[in-house]
ChimeraX commands (.cxc) that place a marker at each C-alpha (Angstrom):
marker #1 position -10.37,3.48,43.41 radius 0.5
marker #1 position -6.65,3.87,44.12 radius 0.5
marker #1 position -7.28,4.98,47.70 radius 0.5
marker #1 position -9.51,1.94,48.21 radius 0.5
marker #1 position -6.74,-0.35,46.93 radius 0.5
marker #1 position -4.29,1.47,49.18 radius 0.5
marker #1 position -6.61,0.80,52.14 radius 0.5
marker #1 position -6.77,-2.89,51.25 radius 0.5
marker #1 position -2.97,-3.05,51.06 radius 0.5
marker #1 position -2.77,-1.38,54.47 radius 0.5
marker #1 position -5.14,-3.97,55.89 radius 0.5
marker #1 position -3.23,-6.90,54.36 radius 0.5
marker #1 position 0.15,-5.65,55.57 radius 0.5
marker #1 position -1.32,-4.69,58.97 radius 0.5
marker #1 position 0.21,-1.20,58.79 radius 0.5
marker #1 position -0.92,1.55,61.09 radius 0.5
marker #1 position -3.12,4.46,60.08 radius 0.5
marker #1 position -0.15,6.82,59.73 radius 0.5
marker #1 position 1.23,4.70,56.90 radius 0.5
marker #1 position -2.16,4.92,55.18 radius 0.5
marker #1 position -2.13,8.71,55.45 radius 0.5
marker #1 position 1.38,9.02,54.04 radius 0.5
marker #1 position 0.46,6.59,51.29 radius 0.5
marker #1 position -2.57,8.72,50.41 radius 0.5
marker #1 position -0.44,11.86,50.20 radius 0.5
marker #1 position 2.13,10.11,48.03 radius 0.5
marker #1 position -0.64,8.75,45.81 radius 0.5
marker #1 position -2.13,12.22,45.38 radius 0.5
marker #1 position 1.25,13.66,44.40 radius 0.5
marker #1 position 1.89,10.92,41.86 radius 0.5
marker #1 position -1.57,11.04,40.29 radius 0.5
marker #1 position -2.30,14.77,40.32 radius 0.5
marker #1 position 0.94,16.15,38.88 radius 0.5
marker #1 position 0.61,16.05,35.10 radius 0.5
marker #1 position 3.64,14.81,33.21 radius 0.5
marker #1 position 4.37,14.99,29.50 radius 0.5
marker #1 position 7.21,13.40,27.64 radius 0.5
marker #1 position 8.58,9.95,26.97 radius 0.5
marker #1 position 7.72,7.34,29.64 radius 0.5
marker #1 position 11.40,6.59,30.37 radius 0.5
marker #1 position 12.05,10.27,31.10 radius 0.5
marker #1 position 9.05,10.52,33.43 radius 0.5
marker #1 position 10.17,7.38,35.26 radius 0.5
marker #1 position 13.73,8.70,35.56 radius 0.5
marker #1 position 12.54,12.04,36.94 radius 0.5
marker #1 position 10.28,10.29,39.44 radius 0.5
marker #1 position 13.24,8.11,40.53 radius 0.5
marker #1 position 15.45,11.17,41.03 radius 0.5
marker #1 position 12.73,13.03,42.95 radius 0.5
marker #1 position 12.13,10.09,45.29 radius 0.5
marker #1 position 15.87,9.52,45.77 radius 0.5
marker #1 position 16.40,13.15,46.71 radius 0.5
marker #1 position 13.48,12.95,49.17 radius 0.5
marker #1 position 14.91,9.83,50.79 radius 0.5
marker #1 position 18.35,11.43,51.04 radius 0.5
marker #1 position 16.98,14.57,52.67 radius 0.5
marker #1 position 14.90,12.50,55.11 radius 0.5
marker #1 position 17.95,10.44,56.11 radius 0.5
marker #1 position 20.08,13.56,56.61 radius 0.5
marker #1 position 17.37,15.17,58.75 radius 0.5
marker #1 position 17.01,12.03,60.85 radius 0.5
marker #1 position 20.74,12.21,61.65 radius 0.5
marker #1 position 20.78,15.96,62.30 radius 0.5
marker #1 position 17.46,16.05,64.18 radius 0.5
marker #1 position 16.89,12.61,65.79 radius 0.5
marker #1 position 13.53,11.66,67.24 radius 0.5
marker #1 position 13.43,11.70,71.03 radius 0.5
marker #1 position 12.05,8.93,73.16 radius 0.5
marker #1 position 9.27,9.74,75.64 radius 0.5
marker #1 position 11.71,9.63,78.58 radius 0.5
marker #1 position 14.19,12.00,76.88 radius 0.5
marker #1 position 11.89,15.03,76.89 radius 0.5
marker #1 position 12.99,17.59,79.49 radius 0.5
marker #1 position 10.35,18.35,82.10 radius 0.5
marker #1 position 8.37,15.17,81.40 radius 0.5
marker link #1:1,2 radius 0.2
marker link #1:2,3 radius 0.2
marker link #1:3,4 radius 0.2
marker link #1:4,5 radius 0.2
marker link #1:5,6 radius 0.2
marker link #1:6,7 radius 0.2
marker link #1:7,8 radius 0.2
marker link #1:8,9 radius 0.2
marker link #1:9,10 radius 0.2
marker link #1:10,11 radius 0.2
marker link #1:11,12 radius 0.2
marker link #1:12,13 radius 0.2
marker link #1:13,14 radius 0.2
marker link #1:14,15 radius 0.2
marker link #1:15,16 radius 0.2
marker link #1:16,17 radius 0.2
marker link #1:17,18 radius 0.2
marker link #1:18,19 radius 0.2
marker link #1:19,20 radius 0.2
marker link #1:20,21 radius 0.2
marker link #1:21,22 radius 0.2
marker link #1:22,23 radius 0.2
marker link #1:23,24 radius 0.2
marker link #1:24,25 radius 0.2
marker link #1:25,26 radius 0.2
marker link #1:26,27 radius 0.2
marker link #1:27,28 radius 0.2
marker link #1:28,29 radius 0.2
marker link #1:29,30 radius 0.2
marker link #1:30,31 radius 0.2
marker link #1:31,32 radius 0.2
marker link #1:32,33 radius 0.2
marker link #1:33,34 radius 0.2
marker link #1:34,35 radius 0.2
marker link #1:35,36 radius 0.2
marker link #1:36,37 radius 0.2
marker link #1:37,38 radius 0.2
marker link #1:38,39 radius 0.2
marker link #1:39,40 radius 0.2
marker link #1:40,41 radius 0.2
marker link #1:41,42 radius 0.2
marker link #1:42,43 radius 0.2
marker link #1:43,44 radius 0.2
marker link #1:44,45 radius 0.2
marker link #1:45,46 radius 0.2
marker link #1:46,47 radius 0.2
marker link #1:47,48 radius 0.2
marker link #1:48,49 radius 0.2
marker link #1:49,50 radius 0.2
marker link #1:50,51 radius 0.2
marker link #1:51,52 radius 0.2
marker link #1:52,53 radius 0.2
marker link #1:53,54 radius 0.2
marker link #1:54,55 radius 0.2
marker link #1:55,56 radius 0.2
marker link #1:56,57 radius 0.2
marker link #1:57,58 radius 0.2
marker link #1:58,59 radius 0.2
marker link #1:59,60 radius 0.2
marker link #1:60,61 radius 0.2
marker link #1:61,62 radius 0.2
marker link #1:62,63 radius 0.2
marker link #1:63,64 radius 0.2
marker link #1:64,65 radius 0.2
marker link #1:65,66 radius 0.2
marker link #1:66,67 radius 0.2
marker link #1:67,68 radius 0.2
marker link #1:68,69 radius 0.2
marker link #1:69,70 radius 0.2
marker link #1:70,71 radius 0.2
marker link #1:71,72 radius 0.2
marker link #1:72,73 radius 0.2
marker link #1:73,74 radius 0.2
marker link #1:74,75 radius 0.2
view
């Protein structure tokens, strides 16, 4: 049901298929990892995990930037 709702959201926001795939992976991670403990602690841990992921992604985008099609040697 969640994947169906995710597909509807993709259609409404007119996102591309790649966004749908990443959303599906993120949804699977959130739903399949069992968590026990107080809700505030689970929410805090999720916030920290996502913040670390965003930070690492930003650092990698600076260290290893994406190349444009014309920048590839030999193309």
